N, C-alpha and C positions, 0 to 999 in steps of 0.2 A: 504494500500500500504506500509506503514512504517513497519507494522508487517511482511509482506512478505519479505521485504528487510532485516530486522533484522534476520529472520530465515535463509535466504540465506547467509548472511555474517557469521552467526554462523557456518553453515555447511562448508563453505570454510575455515574457520579459525581452526576449531577443529577436523574435520574428518581426515585430513592428519596426524596430530599428533597422533591420535589413531592408525593409521596403520603403523607408522614408525618403531616399533619393528619388524615388519614382512617384512621389506624391504629386497631386494635380498642380499645386501652386508653383513648385520649383520647375516642373517640366514645362508648364505654360510660359513662365518667364524666360526659360532657356530658348524656347522656340521663338518667342516674340523678340528677344534680343538678337538672335540670329537673323530674323526677318528684317529688323531695322538696319543691322549692319550690312546685310546683302543689298537692301534697297538703296542705302546711301552710296555704297561703293560700286553698284552695278547699274545705276541709272539716275538717281536723284541729283547727285553732284557731278554728273558727267553724262555720257552718252551710252545707251544700251548696246550700241554697236562696238564700243570699246570699254568693256567692263574693267573695273579696277584702275581706270585712268580718270582722275578727277579733273574737271574743268576749273581753272583758277578763278574765273569770275563767279561761277555758281558757288564754289566753296567759300569765297570771301563773303558773298552776299548772305549765304546761309548762316555763317558764324557771326556776322554783323547783326543778324536778326531782321534783315530786310525782306520785303516781299520778293518772291522768286521771279527772276527774269524769265522771259518766254521760253528760252532754251533749257531751263532747269526743271527737274522733275519733282521737287519737293513741294509740299502744301504751303499755302499762305496761312499765317496765324501768328498769334502773339508768343506762345510758348514753344519751346523745343519739342515737347510732346505733340502738340498740334501739327507742327511742321513735318514730323515724321509719321503722322497718321495714328497716333495713340490717344487714348482718353486721358487727359491731364488730371482728372479726378482720381483715377485708379492707379495710374502708373507714373513713375518718375524715371527720367532718362538723362544721362550726361554723355555727350559726344565730344571727344578730344582727338586732335591729330598730334601725334608725337613723332619725333624723329631726331636725326642728328644733322643739323644744318651746317656744322663745320666739321672738317675732317679731324680736328684735334679734340673735339668734345668726347668725353668718355661715357656720357650717359645719354639716355633717351629723354629729351626734354620736350615740353609742350612748345609747339611752334607758333609762329606769328607770320601774317602776311604783311610785308612792308610794301605799301602802295607806291612809295617814291622810287624804289629800286626794282619793283615788280619781282620780288624773290622771297623765298622762305628764310626766316631768321629765327633764332631762339627767342622765346618770349622774354620781354623785358620792358623797361620804361621807354615809352614813345615808339614802339615798334609797329603800330598800326592795328590791324585786326587780329586779336589773339584767337587761335583756332581751338577754342573750347566753348561749349554752350551747355546750358542745363544746370540743374542744382548740383550741390556737392554730394557725391555718393557717401553712404555710411562707411565708417571706418571698420565696422565688423563685416568681414568678407562673407560670412554666412548669410547676411541679409541682402546680398546683391548677386547679380549674374553679369558676367563680362564676356563680350565677344570682340575679337581682334581681327582686322583685315589689313593685309599689306597691300598698298596701292601706290600708284605713281601720281605725284603732284608736282607740276612745274619741272619735270624731268628728274625728280628725286624720289627714292623709295621712302615712304612714310607709313606709319601705322595708324589706322582709324580704330579708336577704342570706344566701344559703346558699353555703358554700364547702366543696368536697370535695377530698380529696387522697389 
């Protein structure tokens, strides 16, 4: 009898923990995060004929929070969530473009579009449009889902990072 009870307690304690990564909320956010990352990198910020190649003008306007030019595929709206087609009441998103703008930099920094020189630079004072938009993701990684896509922007390889929580 005690062996039966021990096995029964083991099943009730450990089986739900094994199934938790497949719960509806986490799986839904993973799919949505991938959809947003694919949408941005395969058409919204560029051309569907050239996926993973971002248009400089569309990208700058998106991160500046401006209405989309006619050749860009993202939605018009006030918040980042609205511009990528999400419900701003239910979901939060942060989109950041990171990369190495100088050959000597050792880290992957948030990038900025310098309008005067028409090139990517590392974010800093007076650099133009910083290529990040949306709220600040939570510091607890368990509460967020991240998708990364490597793309070309202005001839440089950069990483688009989409975080949802």
